[in-house]
TORPA-4810 file (N, C-alpha, C, O; in nm, 3 decimals):
<nodes>
NODE_1_1.878_4.394_3.816_1.745_4.340_3.851_1.636_4.426_3.786_1.656_4.544_3.758_M
NODE_2_1.518_4.363_3.762_1.404_4.442_3.713_1.359_4.538_3.821_1.384_4.516_3.940_R
NODE_3_1.292_4.646_3.779_1.248_4.743_3.878_1.123_4.694_3.951_1.076_4.583_3.927_D
NODE_4_1.070_4.777_4.040_0.958_4.735_4.124_0.833_4.703_4.044_0.746_4.630_4.092_A
NODE_5_0.823_4.756_3.921_0.707_4.729_3.836_0.734_4.618_3.735_0.651_4.591_3.648_L
NODE_6_0.851_4.554_3.746_0.883_4.442_3.659_0.949_4.478_3.529_0.967_4.391_3.444_G
NODE_7_0.985_4.605_3.510_1.048_4.646_3.385_1.195_4.606_3.382_1.264_4.612_3.484_A
NODE_8_1.242_4.565_3.265_1.382_4.530_3.245_1.470_4.653_3.263_1.441_4.759_3.206_V
NODE_9_1.576_4.641_3.341_1.666_4.754_3.364_1.788_4.753_3.272_1.841_4.859_3.239_Q
NODE_10_1.832_4.635_3.231_1.950_4.626_3.145_1.930_4.515_3.044_1.872_4.411_3.073_S
NODE_11_1.981_4.539_2.921_1.962_4.442_2.813_2.088_4.433_2.729_2.154_4.533_2.701_A
NODE_12_2.121_4.312_2.690_2.228_4.284_2.595_2.164_4.236_2.467_2.089_4.139_2.468_L
NODE_13_2.192_4.305_2.355_2.128_4.275_2.227_2.230_4.216_2.132_2.325_4.284_2.092_V
NODE_14_2.212_4.090_2.095_2.300_4.022_2.001_2.238_4.032_1.862_2.127_3.984_1.838_L
NODE_15_2.312_4.094_1.771_2.255_4.126_1.640_2.195_4.265_1.644_2.088_4.290_1.587_G
NODE_16_2.265_4.355_1.713_2.213_4.489_1.738_2.195_4.575_1.615_2.135_4.683_1.624_G
NODE_17_2.245_4.531_1.501_2.230_4.610_1.380_2.100_4.584_1.305_2.066_4.658_1.213_G
NODE_18_2.027_4.480_1.342_1.904_4.448_1.269_1.793_4.547_1.306_1.789_4.600_1.417_S
NODE_19_1.704_4.569_1.211_1.596_4.664_1.234_1.501_4.616_1.344_1.449_4.697_1.421_E
NODE_20_1.478_4.486_1.350_1.391_4.433_1.455_1.457_4.451_1.591_1.392_4.493_1.687_I
NODE_21_1.586_4.421_1.600_1.659_4.439_1.727_1.656_4.584_1.771_1.636_4.612_1.889_A
NODE_22_1.677_4.676_1.678_1.676_4.817_1.713_1.539_4.862_1.760_1.527_4.940_1.854_Q
NODE_23_1.435_4.811_1.695_1.299_4.847_1.737_1.270_4.794_1.877_1.207_4.863_1.958_A
NODE_24_1.316_4.673_1.906_1.294_4.617_2.039_1.372_4.695_2.143_1.319_4.724_2.251_I
NODE_25_1.496_4.731_2.113_1.576_4.810_2.206_1.509_4.944_2.235_1.502_4.988_2.349_A
NODE_26_1.460_5.008_2.130_1.393_5.137_2.146_1.268_5.123_2.233_1.240_5.208_2.317_H
NODE_27_1.194_5.015_2.211_1.072_4.992_2.289_1.104_4.960_2.434_1.031_5.001_2.524_R
NODE_28_1.211_4.887_2.458_1.252_4.857_2.595_1.288_4.985_2.670_1.251_5.003_2.786_L
NODE_29_1.361_5.073_2.603_1.399_5.200_2.665_1.274_5.281_2.700_1.267_5.343_2.806_V
NODE_30_1.175_5.279_2.609_1.050_5.350_2.637_0.977_5.288_2.755_0.894_5.354_2.819_A
NODE_31_1.007_5.162_2.785_0.943_5.091_2.896_1.035_5.087_3.018_1.024_4.998_3.102_D
NODE_32_1.126_5.186_3.028_1.208_5.210_3.147_1.337_5.129_3.154_1.399_5.125_3.260_R
NODE_33_1.380_5.065_3.046_1.513_5.002_3.047_1.619_5.111_3.052_1.614_5.206_2.973_T
NODE_34_1.713_5.098_3.142_1.811_5.204_3.164_1.938_5.188_3.081_1.997_5.288_3.040_R
NODE_35_1.980_5.065_3.057_2.107_5.041_2.987_2.089_4.934_2.880_2.030_4.829_2.906_T
NODE_36_2.140_4.962_2.759_2.137_4.867_2.650_2.279_4.848_2.599_2.349_4.945_2.570_V
NODE_37_2.321_4.722_2.588_2.449_4.689_2.527_2.422_4.631_2.389_2.356_4.527_2.378_L
NODE_38_2.471_4.696_2.284_2.450_4.649_2.148_2.572_4.571_2.102_2.685_4.619_2.115_L
NODE_39_2.551_4.451_2.048_2.660_4.368_1.999_2.633_4.327_1.856_2.521_4.291_1.821_A
NODE_40_2.737_4.333_1.772_2.721_4.296_1.633_2.855_4.277_1.566_2.961_4.300_1.624_G
NODE_41_2.847_4.234_1.440_2.967_4.202_1.364_3.058_4.324_1.347_3.181_4.312_1.349_R
NODE_42_2.998_4.441_1.329_3.075_4.565_1.309_3.027_4.668_1.410_2.939_4.748_1.378_A
NODE_43_3.082_4.667_1.532_3.031_4.756_1.637_3.038_4.903_1.602_2.958_4.983_1.651_P
NODE_44_3.134_4.940_1.516_3.144_5.081_1.479_3.020_5.127_1.403_2.986_5.246_1.405_E
NODE_45_2.953_5.035_1.335_2.832_5.069_1.261_2.711_5.082_1.353_2.607_5.132_1.312_R
NODE_46_2.725_5.036_1.475_2.614_5.042_1.570_2.604_5.176_1.642_2.506_5.203_1.711_L
NODE_47_2.705_5.260_1.626_2.708_5.386_1.700_2.589_5.475_1.669_2.534_5.540_1.758_E
NODE_48_2.548_5.477_1.541_2.432_5.559_1.505_2.308_5.509_1.578_2.226_5.588_1.625_A
NODE_49_2.294_5.376_1.586_2.181_5.319_1.660_2.193_5.350_1.808_2.094_5.377_1.875_S
NODE_50_2.316_5.344_1.858_2.338_5.371_1.999_2.293_5.511_2.037_2.235_5.531_2.144_A
NODE_51_2.318_5.606_1.951_2.280_5.745_1.979_2.129_5.759_1.997_2.083_5.842_2.075_E
NODE_52_2.054_5.676_1.924_1.908_5.686_1.932_1.855_5.644_2.068_1.743_5.679_2.105_A
NODE_53_1.935_5.567_2.143_1.890_5.517_2.273_1.949_5.595_2.390_1.910_5.573_2.505_H
NODE_54_2.042_5.684_2.362_2.102_5.760_2.470_2.011_5.876_2.509_1.949_5.938_2.423_R
NODE_55_2.005_5.905_2.637_1.920_6.013_2.684_1.937_6.031_2.833_2.023_5.968_2.894_G
NODE_56_1.855_6.117_2.893_1.869_6.145_3.036_1.838_6.026_3.125_1.891_6.015_3.235_P
NODE_57_1.752_5.935_3.077_1.711_5.822_3.160_1.762_5.688_3.109_1.744_5.586_3.176_D
NODE_58_1.824_5.686_2.992_1.871_5.560_2.935_1.990_5.588_2.845_2.007_5.698_2.793_A
NODE_59_2.072_5.486_2.830_2.189_5.501_2.745_2.231_5.367_2.688_2.200_5.262_2.744_E
NODE_60_2.302_5.373_2.575_2.373_5.255_2.528_2.511_5.264_2.588_2.592_5.349_2.549_V
NODE_61_2.536_5.177_2.682_2.659_5.185_2.760_2.781_5.149_2.678_2.890_5.201_2.701_D
NODE_62_2.762_5.059_2.581_2.876_5.012_2.504_2.827_4.939_2.381_2.720_4.877_2.382_K
NODE_63_2.906_4.945_2.273_2.883_4.859_2.158_2.994_4.755_2.157_3.111_4.787_2.182_T
NODE_64_2.958_4.630_2.129_3.051_4.519_2.144_3.064_4.442_2.014_2.966_4.427_1.941_L
NODE_65_3.185_4.391_1.983_3.200_4.305_1.865_3.148_4.165_1.894_3.181_4.106_1.997_P
NODE_66_3.066_4.114_1.803_3.012_3.980_1.820_2.994_3.918_1.682_2.932_3.977_1.594_F
NODE_67_3.049_3.797_1.664_3.036_3.723_1.538_2.971_3.590_1.569_3.028_3.507_1.639_V
NODE_68_2.852_3.570_1.518_2.775_3.449_1.550_2.848_3.322_1.511_2.843_3.223_1.583_A
NODE_69_2.917_3.325_1.397_2.981_3.203_1.348_3.108_3.167_1.425_3.153_3.053_1.418_E
NODE_70_3.165_3.261_1.495_3.290_3.237_1.569_3.256_3.179_1.706_3.267_3.248_1.808_D
NODE_71_3.216_3.053_1.708_3.166_2.994_1.831_3.273_2.985_1.940_3.241_2.988_2.059_V
NODE_72_3.400_2.975_1.900_3.507_2.967_2.000_3.518_3.094_2.083_3.568_3.091_2.196_D
NODE_73_3.472_3.205_2.027_3.483_3.333_2.099_3.366_3.359_2.193_3.373_3.452_2.273_S
NODE_74_3.261_3.280_2.186_3.139_3.312_2.259_3.153_3.309_2.412_3.104_3.401_2.477_H
NODE_75_3.217_3.208_2.471_3.229_3.212_2.617_3.299_3.337_2.668_3.255_3.397_2.766_P
NODE_76_3.408_3.376_2.603_3.480_3.496_2.646_3.397_3.622_2.621_3.397_3.714_2.703_E
NODE_77_3.326_3.626_2.508_3.241_3.740_2.478_3.136_3.760_2.587_3.115_3.871_2.635_F
NODE_78_3.070_3.651_2.626_2.965_3.660_2.727_3.023_3.706_2.861_2.965_3.792_2.928_V
NODE_79_3.135_3.649_2.900_3.197_3.689_3.026_3.235_3.837_3.024_3.216_3.907_3.123_E
NODE_80_3.289_3.884_2.913_3.328_4.025_2.902_3.207_4.117_2.910_3.211_4.220_2.976_D
NODE_81_3.098_4.078_2.843_2.977_4.161_2.843_2.921_4.173_2.984_2.884_4.283_3.027_A
NODE_82_2.913_4.063_3.056_2.858_4.067_3.192_2.956_4.132_3.288_2.915_4.200_3.382_F
NODE_83_3.086_4.112_3.265_3.185_4.174_3.352_3.180_4.326_3.339_3.200_4.398_3.436_R
NODE_84_3.153_4.373_3.218_3.149_4.517_3.196_3.032_4.580_3.269_3.046_4.687_3.329_H
NODE_85_2.916_4.515_3.265_2.796_4.578_3.321_2.753_4.520_3.455_2.686_4.589_3.532_H
NODE_86_2.791_4.397_3.485_2.736_4.331_3.603_2.612_4.252_3.563_2.611_4.190_3.457_G
NODE_87_2.511_4.254_3.645_2.389_4.180_3.613_2.324_4.235_3.486_2.319_4.356_3.464_D
NODE_88_2.273_4.143_3.404_2.197_4.178_3.284_2.061_4.111_3.296_2.053_3.989_3.313_V
NODE_89_1.955_4.190_3.286_1.820_4.137_3.303_1.770_4.059_3.183_1.696_3.962_3.198_D
NODE_90_1.811_4.102_3.064_1.757_4.044_2.942_1.866_4.032_2.837_1.946_4.124_2.817_L
NODE_91_1.869_3.919_2.770_1.958_3.900_2.655_1.870_3.867_2.535_1.793_3.771_2.538_V
NODE_92_1.883_3.947_2.431_1.803_3.930_2.309_1.890_3.868_2.200_1.993_3.924_2.162_L
NODE_93_1.848_3.752_2.150_1.917_3.686_2.039_1.842_3.723_1.912_1.737_3.667_1.882_V
NODE_94_1.898_3.819_1.837_1.825_3.876_1.722_1.903_3.867_1.592_1.864_3.929_1.493_A
NODE_95_2.012_3.792_1.591_2.089_3.782_1.467_2.035_3.667_1.382_1.966_3.579_1.431_F
NODE_96_2.067_3.671_1.254_2.024_3.565_1.163_2.034_3.611_1.019_2.039_3.731_0.991_G
NODE_97_2.037_3.515_0.928_2.043_3.546_0.785_1.930_3.472_0.716_1.891_3.362_0.757_V
NODE_98_1.877_3.533_0.609_1.763_3.476_0.538_1.808_3.377_0.431_1.764_3.262_0.430_L
NODE_99_1.895_3.422_0.342_1.954_3.331_0.244_1.857_3.267_0.148_1.875_3.151_0.110_G
NODE_100_1.754_3.340_0.108_1.658_3.284_0.014_1.725_3.252_-0.120_1.807_3.331_-0.169_S
NODE_101_1.691_3.138_-0.178_1.746_3.101_-0.306_1.881_3.032_-0.300_1.948_3.019_-0.402_G
NODE_102_1.923_2.989_-0.182_2.055_2.927_-0.165_2.045_2.775_-0.151_2.144_2.710_-0.119_T
NODE_103_1.928_2.719_-0.175_1.908_2.577_-0.149_1.999_2.486_-0.231_2.027_2.374_-0.189_E
NODE_104_2.045_2.532_-0.348_2.130_2.449_-0.434_2.278_2.477_-0.413_2.362_2.424_-0.486_D
NODE_105_2.312_2.559_-0.316_2.452_2.596_-0.289_2.493_2.538_-0.154_2.455_2.593_-0.050_D
NODE_106_2.569_2.430_-0.153_2.606_2.367_-0.025_2.675_2.461_0.072_2.646_2.459_0.191_P
NODE_107_2.767_2.543_0.023_2.840_2.634_0.111_2.747_2.738_0.171_2.756_2.769_0.290_A
NODE_108_2.656_2.792_0.089_2.563_2.893_0.139_2.465_2.832_0.237_2.433_2.893_0.339_A
NODE_109_2.416_2.713_0.208_2.323_2.647_0.299_2.389_2.619_0.433_2.328_2.637_0.538_A
NODE_110_2.514_2.574_0.429_2.587_2.548_0.552_2.609_2.675_0.632_2.601_2.675_0.755_T
NODE_111_2.637_2.785_0.562_2.660_2.913_0.629_2.535_2.960_0.701_2.544_3.014_0.811_A
NODE_112_2.418_2.940_0.641_2.292_2.978_0.705_2.272_2.897_0.832_2.237_2.951_0.937_I
NODE_113_2.294_2.766_0.822_2.277_2.680_0.939_2.377_2.716_1.048_2.345_2.713_1.167_A
NODE_114_2.499_2.751_1.008_2.602_2.785_1.106_2.564_2.912_1.182_2.584_2.920_1.303_R
NODE_115_2.511_3.011_1.113_2.473_3.136_1.178_2.345_3.120_1.260_2.343_3.148_1.380_T
NODE_116_2.240_3.074_1.194_2.107_3.074_1.257_2.091_2.970_1.366_2.018_2.992_1.462_N
NODE_117_2.158_2.856_1.352_2.142_2.751_1.451_2.267_2.730_1.536_2.262_2.748_1.658_Y
NODE_118_2.377_2.693_1.475_2.497_2.661_1.552_2.544_2.782_1.633_2.574_2.769_1.751_L
NODE_119_2.549_2.899_1.569_2.593_3.020_1.640_2.500_3.054_1.754_2.544_3.095_1.862_G
NODE_120_2.369_3.037_1.731_2.272_3.069_1.835_2.282_2.971_1.952_2.280_3.012_2.068_A
NODE_121_2.294_2.843_1.923_2.307_2.742_2.029_2.430_2.770_2.113_2.426_2.761_2.236_V
NODE_122_2.539_2.803_2.046_2.665_2.829_2.116_2.653_2.946_2.213_2.684_2.932_2.332_S
NODE_123_2.608_3.060_2.164_2.605_3.178_2.251_2.494_3.168_2.354_2.509_3.217_2.466_V
NODE_124_2.381_3.106_2.320_2.272_3.092_2.416_2.315_3.003_2.533_2.278_3.030_2.648_M
NODE_125_2.391_2.899_2.505_2.439_2.812_2.612_2.528_2.889_2.708_2.516_2.876_2.830_T
NODE_126_2.619_2.970_2.653_2.707_3.050_2.738_2.628_3.154_2.816_2.656_3.177_2.934_A
NODE_127_2.532_3.218_2.751_2.451_3.321_2.817_2.372_3.261_2.933_2.368_3.319_3.042_V
NODE_128_2.308_3.148_2.911_2.225_3.087_3.015_2.309_3.047_3.136_2.265_3.063_3.250_V
NODE_129_2.428_2.996_3.113_2.514_2.961_3.226_2.545_3.085_3.309_2.552_3.078_3.432_E
NODE_130_2.566_3.198_3.241_2.596_3.323_3.313_2.472_3.376_3.384_2.482_3.426_3.496_R
NODE_131_2.356_3.365_3.322_2.232_3.408_3.387_2.202_3.322_3.510_2.157_3.374_3.612_L
NODE_132_2.227_3.193_3.502_2.205_3.104_3.615_2.296_3.141_3.731_2.256_3.133_3.847_K
NODE_133_2.417_3.182_3.701_2.510_3.222_3.807_2.463_3.347_3.879_2.482_3.361_4.000_R
NODE_134_2.399_3.439_3.805_2.350_3.560_3.871_2.212_3.538_3.934_2.165_3.619_4.014_Q
NODE_135_2.146_3.427_3.896_2.022_3.388_3.962_1.895_3.445_3.904_1.787_3.423_3.959_G
NODE_136_1.904_3.517_3.795_1.784_3.573_3.732_1.817_3.616_3.591_1.933_3.624_3.552_H
NODE_137_1.712_3.643_3.512_1.732_3.693_3.377_1.639_3.625_3.278_1.586_3.517_3.304_G
NODE_138_1.621_3.689_3.165_1.535_3.638_3.058_1.612_3.635_2.928_1.677_3.733_2.891_T
NODE_139_1.605_3.524_2.858_1.662_3.511_2.725_1.548_3.519_2.625_1.457_3.437_2.627_L
NODE_140_1.553_3.619_2.537_1.450_3.637_2.434_1.511_3.596_2.300_1.614_3.649_2.260_V
NODE_141_1.447_3.501_2.233_1.501_3.442_2.111_1.409_3.472_1.994_1.291_3.435_1.997_V
NODE_142_1.461_3.538_1.891_1.382_3.564_1.771_1.385_3.441_1.682_1.485_3.414_1.616_L
NODE_143_1.276_3.368_1.679_1.258_3.254_1.592_1.185_3.301_1.468_1.209_3.413_1.421_S
NODE_144_1.096_3.220_1.415_1.018_3.260_1.297_0.906_3.159_1.276_0.919_3.042_1.311_S
NODE_145_0.794_3.206_1.219_0.689_3.112_1.183_0.737_3.016_1.075_0.679_2.909_1.054_V
NODE_146_0.845_3.053_1.005_0.900_2.965_0.901_0.950_2.834_0.958_0.963_2.735_0.886_A
NODE_147_0.978_2.832_1.088_1.023_2.710_1.151_0.912_2.622_1.203_0.937_2.510_1.246_G
NODE_148_0.787_2.671_1.201_0.674_2.593_1.250_0.645_2.474_1.159_0.622_2.363_1.206_E
NODE_149_0.645_2.499_1.030_0.641_2.390_0.933_0.720_2.437_0.812_0.683_2.533_0.745_R
NODE_150_0.828_2.368_0.785_0.925_2.417_0.686_0.867_2.403_0.546_0.820_2.297_0.506_V
NODE_151_0.873_2.514_0.472_0.817_2.519_0.337_0.925_2.490_0.233_1.043_2.513_0.257_R
NODE_152_0.883_2.439_0.119_0.978_2.404_0.014_1.049_2.526_-0.043_1.159_2.515_-0.097_K
NODE_153_0.987_2.644_-0.032_1.044_2.764_-0.093_1.163_2.820_-0.016_1.244_2.893_-0.072_S
NODE_154_1.173_2.786_0.113_1.287_2.836_0.191_1.325_2.737_0.301_1.339_2.774_0.418_N
NODE_155_1.341_2.611_0.261_1.359_2.506_0.361_1.492_2.514_0.435_1.503_2.464_0.547_Y
NODE_156_1.593_2.577_0.376_1.719_2.592_0.448_1.700_2.687_0.566_1.732_2.653_0.680_V
NODE_157_1.648_2.805_0.538_1.620_2.901_0.644_1.520_2.845_0.743_1.541_2.853_0.864_Y
NODE_158_1.411_2.788_0.692_1.307_2.737_0.779_1.358_2.628_0.872_1.322_2.625_0.990_G
NODE_159_1.441_2.538_0.820_1.492_2.431_0.905_1.587_2.484_1.012_1.591_2.430_1.122_S
NODE_160_1.663_2.590_0.979_1.752_2.648_1.080_1.672_2.712_1.192_1.712_2.706_1.308_S
NODE_161_1.559_2.774_1.158_1.473_2.835_1.260_1.396_2.728_1.337_1.368_2.746_1.455_K
NODE_162_1.361_2.618_1.270_1.294_2.508_1.340_1.387_2.451_1.448_1.344_2.424_1.560_A
NODE_163_1.514_2.432_1.412_1.610_2.383_1.510_1.630_2.480_1.624_1.634_2.440_1.741_G
NODE_164_1.642_2.609_1.592_1.659_2.711_1.695_1.539_2.715_1.787_1.554_2.721_1.909_L
NODE_165_1.419_2.711_1.731_1.297_2.717_1.810_1.289_2.599_1.905_1.258_2.616_2.023_D
NODE_166_1.316_2.478_1.854_1.310_2.359_1.938_1.413_2.365_2.050_1.384_2.329_2.164_A
NODE_167_1.533_2.410_2.018_1.637_2.422_2.119_1.595_2.521_2.228_1.611_2.493_2.347_F
NODE_168_1.542_2.635_2.187_1.503_2.738_2.284_1.389_2.691_2.372_1.388_2.718_2.492_A
NODE_169_1.291_2.621_2.314_1.179_2.571_2.394_1.227_2.468_2.496_1.187_2.472_2.612_Q
NODE_170_1.313_2.376_2.452_1.366_2.277_2.545_1.453_2.340_2.652_1.448_2.299_2.768_G
NODE_171_1.531_2.438_2.613_1.615_2.511_2.708_1.528_2.577_2.815_1.558_2.569_2.934_L
NODE_172_1.422_2.643_2.771_1.333_2.708_2.866_1.272_2.611_2.965_1.264_2.640_3.084_G
NODE_173_1.231_2.493_2.916_1.174_2.393_3.006_1.277_2.345_3.107_1.243_2.318_3.223_D
NODE_174_1.402_2.334_3.064_1.506_2.285_3.155_1.542_2.385_3.264_1.605_2.348_3.363_S
NODE_175_1.501_2.511_3.246_1.540_2.616_3.341_1.434_2.644_3.447_1.451_2.734_3.529_L
NODE_176_1.326_2.569_3.447_1.221_2.590_3.546_1.279_2.583_3.688_1.348_2.488_3.724_Q
NODE_177_1.248_2.685_3.767_1.296_2.690_3.904_1.433_2.751_3.923_1.479_2.764_4.036_G
NODE_178_1.499_2.789_3.813_1.634_2.844_3.823_1.637_2.995_3.839_1.741_3.052_3.874_S
NODE_179_1.522_3.062_3.815_1.519_3.208_3.813_1.544_3.265_3.675_1.533_3.386_3.655_G
NODE_180_1.579_3.178_3.579_1.607_3.219_3.442_1.495_3.166_3.352_1.451_3.052_3.368_V
NODE_181_1.450_3.249_3.258_1.342_3.207_3.168_1.380_3.235_3.023_1.469_3.314_2.994_S
NODE_182_1.310_3.167_2.933_1.330_3.184_2.789_1.197_3.221_2.726_1.095_3.157_2.752_V
NODE_183_1.198_3.324_2.642_1.079_3.362_2.566_1.112_3.355_2.418_1.203_3.423_2.370_M
NODE_184_1.039_3.272_2.346_1.058_3.254_2.202_0.959_3.343_2.128_0.839_3.342_2.156_V
NODE_185_1.010_3.419_2.033_0.927_3.511_1.953_0.920_3.458_1.811_1.023_3.434_1.748_V
NODE_186_0.799_3.440_1.760_0.779_3.386_1.626_0.712_3.490_1.537_0.589_3.493_1.526_R
NODE_187_0.791_3.576_1.473_0.731_3.673_1.380_0.692_3.605_1.249_0.749_3.503_1.209_P
NODE_188_0.593_3.665_1.184_0.565_3.627_1.046_0.656_3.708_0.955_0.768_3.741_0.992_G
NODE_189_0.608_3.739_0.836_0.686_3.820_0.743_0.699_3.961_0.800_0.598_4.025_0.831_F
NODE_190_0.823_4.010_0.814_0.847_4.143_0.869_0.909_4.229_0.759_1.007_4.190_0.695_V
NODE_191_0.853_4.345_0.737_0.902_4.435_0.633_1.027_4.507_0.683_1.019_4.602_0.761_K
NODE_192_1.143_4.460_0.637_1.273_4.519_0.673_1.360_4.524_0.549_1.318_4.484_0.440_T
NODE_193_1.481_4.574_0.565_1.575_4.575_0.453_1.608_4.434_0.408_1.633_4.410_0.290_K
NODE_194_1.609_4.338_0.503_1.641_4.200_0.471_1.537_4.139_0.378_1.569_4.053_0.296_M
NODE_195_1.411_4.183_0.389_1.305_4.128_0.305_1.267_4.222_0.191_1.170_4.197_0.119_T
NODE_196_1.343_4.328_0.173_1.314_4.425_0.068_1.319_4.357_-0.069_1.412_4.281_-0.097_E
NODE_197_1.221_4.383_-0.152_1.214_4.322_-0.284_1.137_4.193_-0.288_1.105_4.143_-0.396_G
NODE_198_1.105_4.138_-0.171_1.026_4.015_-0.165_0.878_4.049_-0.158_0.839_4.154_-0.105_M
NODE_199_0.796_3.962_-0.212_0.651_3.982_-0.205_0.605_3.958_-0.062_0.622_3.848_-0.010_E
NODE_200_0.547_4.059_0.004_0.503_4.039_0.143_0.401_3.928_0.155_0.308_3.918_0.074_P
NODE_201_0.417_3.845_0.255_0.321_3.739_0.282_0.197_3.799_0.347_0.203_3.911_0.398_A
NODE_202_0.085_3.727_0.346_-0.034_3.776_0.417_-0.003_3.804_0.564_0.075_3.733_0.627_P
NODE_203_-0.064_3.908_0.615_-0.048_3.950_0.755_0.096_3.995_0.784_0.145_3.981_0.897_F
NODE_204_0.164_4.049_0.682_0.299_4.101_0.702_0.296_4.210_0.809_0.199_4.285_0.820_A
NODE_205_0.402_4.218_0.886_0.409_4.314_0.994_0.535_4.399_0.981_0.604_4.392_0.880_T
NODE_206_0.565_4.478_1.082_0.681_4.566_1.078_0.756_4.556_1.210_0.701_4.505_1.308_H
NODE_207_0.880_4.602_1.216_0.962_4.584_1.336_0.900_4.639_1.463_0.913_4.580_1.570_P
NODE_208_0.833_4.752_1.453_0.775_4.814_1.572_0.665_4.726_1.633_0.650_4.720_1.755_E
NODE_209_0.590_4.659_1.547_0.486_4.569_1.598_0.547_4.448_1.668_0.495_4.402_1.770_A
NODE_210_0.657_4.397_1.614_0.727_4.287_1.680_0.778_4.334_1.817_0.770_4.261_1.915_V
NODE_211_0.832_4.455_1.820_0.883_4.510_1.947_0.772_4.521_2.051_0.792_4.488_2.167_A
NODE_212_0.656_4.568_2.009_0.542_4.578_2.101_0.503_4.440_2.154_0.471_4.425_2.272_D
NODE_213_0.506_4.340_2.066_0.471_4.204_2.107_0.572_4.150_2.207_0.535_4.079_2.302_A
NODE_214_0.700_4.182_2.187_0.804_4.136_2.279_0.784_4.196_2.417_0.786_4.124_2.517_V
NODE_215_0.765_4.327_2.424_0.747_4.393_2.554_0.619_4.343_2.621_0.617_4.324_2.743_V
NODE_216_0.514_4.324_2.543_0.391_4.270_2.600_0.411_4.131_2.655_0.358_4.098_2.762_G
NODE_217_0.487_4.048_2.585_0.516_3.914_2.633_0.599_3.914_2.760_0.578_3.831_2.848_G
NODE_218_0.693_4.007_2.769_0.775_4.017_2.890_0.689_4.054_3.010_0.707_4.001_3.120_L
NODE_219_0.596_4.145_2.989_0.507_4.186_3.099_0.422_4.070_3.149_0.394_4.059_3.268_R
NODE_220_0.380_3.984_3.056_0.292_3.873_3.092_0.369_3.750_3.140_0.311_3.658_3.196_K
NODE_221_0.501_3.751_3.119_0.578_3.632_3.152_0.555_3.519_3.053_0.560_3.401_3.090_G
NODE_222_0.530_3.553_2.927_0.500_3.453_2.824_0.624_3.370_2.790_0.737_3.417_2.804_S
NODE_223_0.601_3.247_2.747_0.713_3.165_2.698_0.718_3.164_2.546_0.822_3.131_2.488_H
NODE_224_0.606_3.200_2.480_0.602_3.207_2.334_0.519_3.326_2.292_0.412_3.350_2.348_T
NODE_225_0.569_3.402_2.195_0.499_3.520_2.145_0.491_3.511_1.994_0.590_3.480_1.927_V
NODE_226_0.373_3.538_1.940_0.350_3.539_1.795_0.331_3.684_1.751_0.264_3.762_1.819_W
NODE_227_0.389_3.719_1.636_0.376_3.856_1.587_0.354_3.853_1.435_0.445_3.821_1.359_A
NODE_228_0.230_3.888_1.391_0.114_3.925_1.472_0.049_3.803_1.535_0.077_3.691_1.492_P
NODE_229_-0.037_3.821_1.636_-0.097_3.708_1.707_-0.176_3.613_1.617_-0.188_3.494_1.647_P
NODE_230_-0.230_3.666_1.505_-0.311_3.581_1.418_-0.230_3.467_1.356_-0.287_3.370_1.308_I
NODE_231_-0.095_3.479_1.358_-0.012_3.374_1.302_-0.023_3.244_1.381_0.004_3.137_1.327_M
NODE_232_-0.062_3.253_1.506_-0.074_3.129_1.586_-0.180_3.035_1.531_-0.149_2.919_1.506_R
NODE_233_-0.306_3.080_1.512_-0.405_2.987_1.456_-0.375_2.950_1.311_-0.402_2.837_1.269_P
NODE_234_-0.318_3.044_1.235_-0.285_3.013_1.095_-0.184_2.899_1.088_-0.202_2.804_1.012_I
NODE_235_-0.077_2.910_1.168_0.026_2.806_1.164_-0.024_2.676_1.224_0.024_2.569_1.188_M
NODE_236_-0.120_2.684_1.316_-0.178_2.561_1.370_-0.248_2.482_1.259_-0.239_2.360_1.254_S
NODE_237_-0.319_2.554_1.173_-0.386_2.489_1.060_-0.283_2.432_0.962_-0.293_2.316_0.920_V
NODE_238_-0.184_2.514_0.926_-0.083_2.469_0.829_-0.003_2.351_0.882_0.035_2.262_0.806_L
NODE_239_0.022_2.351_1.011_0.102_2.244_1.070_0.033_2.109_1.058_0.099_2.005_1.055_R
NODE_240_-0.101_2.110_1.051_-0.175_1.985_1.048_-0.230_1.949_0.909_-0.303_1.852_0.894_H
NODE_241_-0.193_2.028_0.809_-0.235_1.992_0.674_-0.167_1.863_0.631_-0.050_1.842_0.662_L
NODE_242_-0.238_1.775_0.560_-0.173_1.656_0.504_-0.058_1.695_0.413_-0.066_1.794_0.340_P
NODE_243_0.048_1.618_0.418_0.169_1.657_0.345_0.147_1.674_0.195_0.200_1.770_0.138_R
NODE_244_0.073_1.586_0.127_0.050_1.608_-0.017_-0.015_1.743_-0.047_0.017_1.808_-0.147_P
NODE_245_-0.108_1.787_0.040_-0.173_1.915_0.022_-0.076_2.029_0.053_-0.074_2.130_-0.017_L
NODE_246_0.002_2.014_0.158_0.098_2.119_0.194_0.201_2.141_0.084_0.242_2.255_0.059_F
NODE_247_0.241_2.034_0.019_0.339_2.045_-0.090_0.287_2.129_-0.207_0.365_2.191_-0.279_R
NODE_248_0.156_2.131_-0.224_0.097_2.203_-0.336_0.088_2.353_-0.312_0.061_2.430_-0.406_R
NODE_249_0.109_2.397_-0.188_0.102_2.540_-0.157_0.225_2.612_-0.209_0.337_2.566_-0.190_L
NODE_250_0.202_2.724_-0.274_0.313_2.803_-0.326_0.322_2.935_-0.249_0.261_3.035_-0.287_N
NODE_251_0.399_2.934_-0.143_0.418_3.056_-0.063_0.551_3.045_0.011_0.588_3.136_0.085_F
</nodes>
């Protein structure tokens, strides 16, 4: 359960190897989270990250193997994670692949959709059922402004995030009154290893700023968080541009 001041006490991080996920975990610990479970494709590689969160008041209790594309394993994975720790206050869905330049490769495009959308839908469904059984909890989903209006330059990635965002928003609405909530996070361009070598978009941000936005949103009970906040009005304008004009934009 959250503490008397509303701070998350325990968190399960899916995609624990990503820089954004690590920044959020670090920020949660600074905000009094006591236990973090890191899950990723190669849990042995998460140990270095785990050490950064261990201390007198907080620890990474365990690193867990998790493969987004292996949807058949998700129900058992979720049960094992909750069985190990008991109640989990927050589950962060932070995995995903960018796959820029794969639009002409059917196998690569399918792999992006399988990870970013199908894998997320699968594990989120299992997680929410477990949170409903315990009667409380928050699911935090890392979406992207790329899903607000899909651009021609990265429509495979953008469409996978659009599907994820829509699923998460609908899921959150369906959970009203259950004690379980969903918070969707829509970062803009984030400077990480995944985006290294790419030309930063206007208002580019960094993982720590996204982490601050996540914790701020949790404190407010937000259902949607933009990082940075200025992306909300920007995407509102872009979303309503006439399609012929939107097609002419090169970004």
